C-alpha positions in Angstrom: 100.8 67.8 103.8 99.8 71.0 105.0 99.7 72.8 108.4 96.4 73.3 110.2 95.4 75.7 112.9 93.9 74.0 116.0 91.5 75.2 118.9 94.3 76.6 121.1 94.2 79.6 118.6 90.8 80.3 119.6 90.6 83.6 121.7 94.4 83.7 121.5 94.9 84.7 118.0 98.3 86.0 118.5 99.0 86.6 114.5 102.8 86.4 114.7 102.4 83.4 112.3 100.7 85.5 109.5 103.7 87.8 109.4 106.3 85.1 108.4 104.0 83.3 105.8 105.8 83.6 102.5 102.4 82.5 100.7 99.9 84.6 102.8 97.7 81.6 103.3 96.1 82.5 106.8 92.5 83.5 107.0 90.9 85.4 110.0 87.8 84.7 111.9 86.4 86.5 114.6 88.3 84.8 117.2 90.8 82.5 115.6 92.9 82.0 112.3 92.8 79.2 109.7 95.3 78.0 107.2 93.8 77.5 103.5 95.3 73.9 102.9 95.5 74.3 99.1 97.7 77.4 99.4 100.0 76.2 102.4 103.5 75.3 100.8 104.2 73.1 103.8 107.2 75.3 104.8 106.5 75.4 108.6 108.0 78.7 109.3 104.8 79.5 111.0 105.0 76.6 113.7 107.7 78.1 115.8 106.0 81.6 115.7 103.0 80.5 117.5 103.5 81.0 121.3 100.2 78.8 122.0 101.3 75.9 119.8 98.1 76.0 117.7 99.8 75.0 114.4 100.4 71.4 113.6 101.1 69.4 110.4 98.0 67.7 109.2 99.9 64.4 109.4 99.6 64.3 113.1 96.9 61.9 114.1 93.5 63.0 115.0 93.3 66.3 113.2 90.8 65.5 110.4 88.3 67.7 112.1 90.7 70.6 112.0 91.7 70.0 108.4 88.1 70.2 107.5 87.4 73.3 109.7 90.7 74.9 108.1 89.5 74.3 104.5 85.9 75.3 105.1 86.6 78.7 106.9 89.6 79.9 104.7 86.9 79.9 102.0 84.7 82.0 104.0 87.0 84.4 105.9 89.1 87.2 104.8 93.0 86.8 104.1 95.2 88.2 106.7 98.8 89.1 105.8 99.9 91.6 108.8 100.4 90.9 112.2 98.1 92.6 114.7 98.4 93.4 118.5 97.6 90.5 120.6 94.3 90.4 122.6 95.1 91.7 126.1 93.7 88.5 127.7 95.2 86.0 125.3 97.3 84.3 127.9 94.3 83.3 130.2 92.9 81.2 127.2 96.2 79.5 126.2 95.8 75.6 126.8 92.1 75.9 128.0 90.3 72.7 127.2 87.1 72.5 125.1 87.7 76.0 123.5 85.9 75.0 120.4 82.5 74.3 122.0 82.9 77.3 124.3 83.9 79.9 122.2 84.4 79.2 118.4 82.6 81.8 116.2 82.0 81.2 112.4 81.9 85.1 111.9 84.6 86.5 109.8 87.2 88.8 111.1 88.6 92.0 109.6 91.4 90.5 107.4 94.1 92.7 106.1 
């Protein structure tokens, strides 16, 4: 098992999860984070840190797309290990439907 980041992270990117990860397995895109499935140690400490509930175990049904996306972009985006200030408008995007189709960007973020 590993954890994945789903589409609710898009445009929210609170990064609280990054700060508690003991193995630094988060990677940063322009407007979301992903978890590297081969680096995640399944500890789950990141889950309660995400205020938008965007982190789930990959054993939850229907997450195959997100496991693939996390694996793909963890190999392309820079590693992030330090928490940043939240985007000012993050709350307006929390829970919005179809965020992947509307906002996802394959561009890398800054990383740490």
